[in-house]
C-alpha positions in Angstrom: 23.6 127.1 77.7 21.5 125.8 80.7 19.8 122.7 81.9 15.9 122.8 82.3 14.5 119.8 84.2 11.0 119.6 84.9 9.2 117.1 87.3 5.5 116.2 88.0 6.4 115.1 91.3 5.9 118.2 94.0 8.4 116.2 96.1 11.2 116.3 93.7 14.4 118.5 94.3 14.6 117.8 98.0 18.1 116.2 97.6 17.3 112.9 96.7 18.6 111.4 93.2 16.1 112.1 90.3 15.2 109.2 88.2 14.1 110.2 84.6 13.1 108.0 81.6 15.7 107.9 79.2 13.5 108.9 76.3 12.8 112.3 78.3 16.2 113.3 77.9 16.8 116.2 75.4 13.0 116.9 74.8 11.9 120.4 74.0 15.9 120.7 72.8 16.9 122.1 69.5 18.0 119.4 66.9 21.4 121.0 66.6 21.9 120.4 70.5 20.3 117.0 70.6 22.7 116.1 67.7 25.7 117.0 69.7 24.8 115.4 73.0 22.5 112.2 72.1 25.5 109.9 72.4 26.1 110.9 76.1 29.8 110.1 75.7 31.9 111.1 79.0 32.8 114.2 77.3 29.3 115.0 76.8 28.4 114.4 80.5 31.2 116.3 81.7 30.3 119.4 79.6 26.5 119.3 80.4 26.9 119.2 84.1 28.8 122.3 83.8 25.6 124.1 82.7 23.7 126.1 85.5 20.3 124.3 86.0 16.6 125.7 86.6 14.9 122.6 88.4 11.2 123.1 88.0 7.9 121.5 88.4 4.8 120.7 86.2 2.2 123.3 86.4 0.0 121.1 88.5 2.3 121.2 91.4 2.0 125.1 91.6 5.7 125.3 93.1 8.3 127.7 92.4 11.4 126.6 90.7 14.9 126.2 92.2 18.4 127.0 91.0 21.3 124.5 91.2 23.8 122.3 89.4 24.0 118.5 88.4 26.7 116.7 90.2 26.8 113.3 88.4 24.5 111.6 85.7 24.6 107.9 85.4 22.8 106.7 82.1 21.5 103.2 82.0 19.6 101.5 79.2 16.2 103.1 79.7 16.6 105.5 82.9 18.8 108.1 83.9 20.0 109.0 87.6 20.9 112.4 88.3 22.4 113.8 91.6 22.2 117.4 92.1 22.7 120.3 94.3 20.1 123.1 95.1 21.8 126.3 95.5 19.9 129.0 97.8 19.7 132.5 96.3 18.5 135.6 97.8 16.1 135.8 95.0 15.2 133.4 92.0 12.3 132.8 89.7 8.9 132.1 90.8 6.6 130.0 88.8 4.8 133.2 87.4 7.9 134.9 86.3 9.4 131.7 84.7 6.1 131.6 82.7 6.5 135.2 81.8 10.0 134.6 80.5 9.3 131.5 78.5 10.5 133.3 75.3 13.6 134.8 76.8 14.5 131.3 78.2 13.7 129.3 74.9 10.5 127.4 76.5 8.6 127.6 73.3 6.1 124.6 73.6 2.8 125.0 75.6 3.4 121.5 76.6 6.7 121.8 78.2 5.5 122.4 81.8 3.1 119.5 81.4 5.4 116.7 80.9 8.6 115.5 83.0 11.7 116.0 81.0 15.2 117.4 80.7 16.0 120.1 78.3 19.2 121.7 77.1 18.6 125.1 76.0 21.0 127.5 74.0 20.5 130.8 76.2 22.8 132.8 78.4 20.9 132.2 81.8 22.8 134.8 83.8 22.2 137.4 81.1 18.5 136.7 80.8 17.8 136.7 84.6 20.1 139.5 85.4 17.5 141.8 83.3 15.2 141.0 85.7 17.1 141.6 88.7 18.2 138.2 89.5 22.0 137.6 90.1 23.2 134.3 89.7 26.7 133.0 91.2 29.8 134.1 89.2 30.6 130.6 87.9 27.2 130.7 86.2 28.3 133.2 83.5 28.5 132.2 80.0 31.3 129.5 79.2 34.6 131.2 78.7 37.5 129.6 77.0 40.4 129.2 78.9 43.3 131.7 78.7 46.6 131.8 80.2 46.8 135.1 82.4 50.3 135.1 82.6 50.4 135.9 78.9 46.8 137.2 78.0 46.0 141.0 77.2 42.9 142.3 79.0 40.8 145.2 78.0 40.2 146.2 81.6 41.2 145.0 85.0 39.3 145.8 88.0 41.3 146.8 91.4 39.1 146.6 94.7 38.9 145.2 98.2 37.0 142.3 98.8 34.5 144.0 101.2 32.7 145.7 98.1 32.5 142.3 96.1 28.6 142.4 96.5 28.8 145.8 94.6 31.5 144.7 91.9 29.6 141.6 90.9 26.5 143.0 89.0 29.2 145.1 87.3 31.0 142.1 86.3 27.8 140.7 85.0 27.1 143.9 82.8 31.0 143.6 81.6 30.5 140.0 80.7 27.7 141.0 78.4 29.2 144.2 76.9 32.8 143.5 76.5 32.6 139.8 76.5 34.4 136.9 78.4 38.1 137.0 79.2 38.3 141.0 78.2 38.3 141.9 81.8 40.3 140.8 84.8 38.2 139.9 87.7 40.1 137.6 90.0 37.3 135.1 90.9 37.1 134.4 87.1 40.9 133.0 87.4 40.9 131.5 90.8 43.0 128.3 89.7 45.5 130.3 87.9 46.0 132.8 90.8 46.8 129.9 93.3 50.5 130.0 92.7 53.9 131.6 94.4 54.7 135.2 93.5 51.3 136.2 92.9 52.2 139.7 93.7 54.5 139.9 90.6 51.7 138.2 88.3 49.0 140.8 89.5 51.5 143.9 88.9 52.3 142.4 85.5 48.8 142.2 84.7 47.8 145.6 85.8 50.9 147.6 84.7 51.7 145.9 81.4 48.6 143.8 80.2 45.5 145.8 80.7 44.4 148.8 78.6 42.6 150.4 81.4 42.6 149.9 85.3 39.3 150.8 87.1 40.1 151.3 90.8 37.1 151.5 93.3 38.3 154.0 95.9 37.2 153.4 99.6 38.4 153.3 103.2 38.8 149.5 102.9 41.0 149.9 99.8 43.6 151.9 101.7 43.9 149.1 104.4 44.3 146.2 102.2 47.5 144.9 101.4 46.7 143.2 98.0 45.0 146.7 97.0 48.3 148.2 98.0 50.3 145.7 95.7 48.1 146.5 92.7 48.1 150.2 93.3 52.0 150.0 93.3 51.6 149.2 89.6 49.1 151.8 88.9 51.5 154.3 90.5 54.0 153.4 87.9 51.4 154.1 85.2 50.7 157.5 86.9 54.3 158.3 87.0 54.7 157.6 83.2 51.6 160.2 82.8 49.4 157.6 81.4 46.7 159.0 82.9 44.1 157.8 80.2 44.7 154.2 81.4 43.3 154.8 85.1 39.7 155.2 86.0 38.5 155.9 89.4 35.5 154.8 91.0 34.6 156.5 94.4 32.7 154.4 96.8 32.8 156.4 100.1 34.8 159.6 101.4 38.0 157.2 102.5 41.3 158.5 101.6 43.8 156.4 99.5 47.3 157.4 99.4 48.3 158.6 95.8 44.8 159.8 95.0 44.2 163.7 95.3 41.3 166.1 95.4 42.2 167.1 92.1 41.6 163.8 90.5 38.3 163.0 88.7 36.2 160.0 89.5 32.8 158.4 88.9 30.7 158.6 92.2 29.6 154.9 92.7 27.0 155.9 95.3 24.9 157.7 92.6 25.2 155.2 89.5 23.9 151.9 89.0 26.0 148.8 87.9 24.8 149.1 84.4 25.7 152.9 84.0 29.0 152.3 85.6 30.0 149.2 83.1 28.8 151.5 80.2 31.2 154.2 81.7 34.0 151.6 81.7 33.3 150.4 78.0 33.3 154.3 76.8 37.0 154.2 78.2 37.9 151.0 76.6 36.6 152.2 73.3 38.5 155.3 73.4 41.8 153.8 74.3 41.1 151.2 71.4 40.7 154.0 68.6 43.7 156.1 70.0 
């Protein structure tokens, strides 16, 4: 889900707290969502402020919307005070594109951009915007149930150096859509659980014993990184056991990685886009699942 906040004031969303009349909250929102959040309990507020936000303007302002998060909401009898943070992105919606995506973003009333209000939409915002080439931060991906990564089994684990994270992120977005949350191991999805002693042992366990498929992004930086080396130690054990169907190589440059040979097959990441690579990964997962 996501929050859509619309203001008639062209000076809104400049960092100052936003004041909204209480009866404008949950306008243009499905009845099921209204019923869920209309009591605005502490638990409701905690959940609502986790949703990503589009901060928009009424049509008369002729200004582009902004992306951000709600930091704090204080409800009084008749008004709401909202503290928020605008998060700059390399690219985001324009006012024109926002209108074009009204159906995809569940903006179905012709009056929605002619009235100040706060709506909650049951839409996977990262998915819909990614289709238009707009990549949101990792935390904005659809809400996922918390799993214990010391026990959880993954369909696929990604092994890569941090220098190519910008390349990995759109692949992660595609995997989120195609195989679902908590089906793939991507480090930034589990930051809290990775902040622990003996992390090397946990990672080797995830890669060696609790992932059906391991996708290795081969490059010069991979060979240089200590943590990649720790992960590849587990991968070597899988290769030693001749479980070759559990390993998939994506080649990012001509850098050599110890233990990878010219006779090993790979996908060339330089000639395939994120959607294609995610589809290749999904195909391999499906083959392992049906074996």
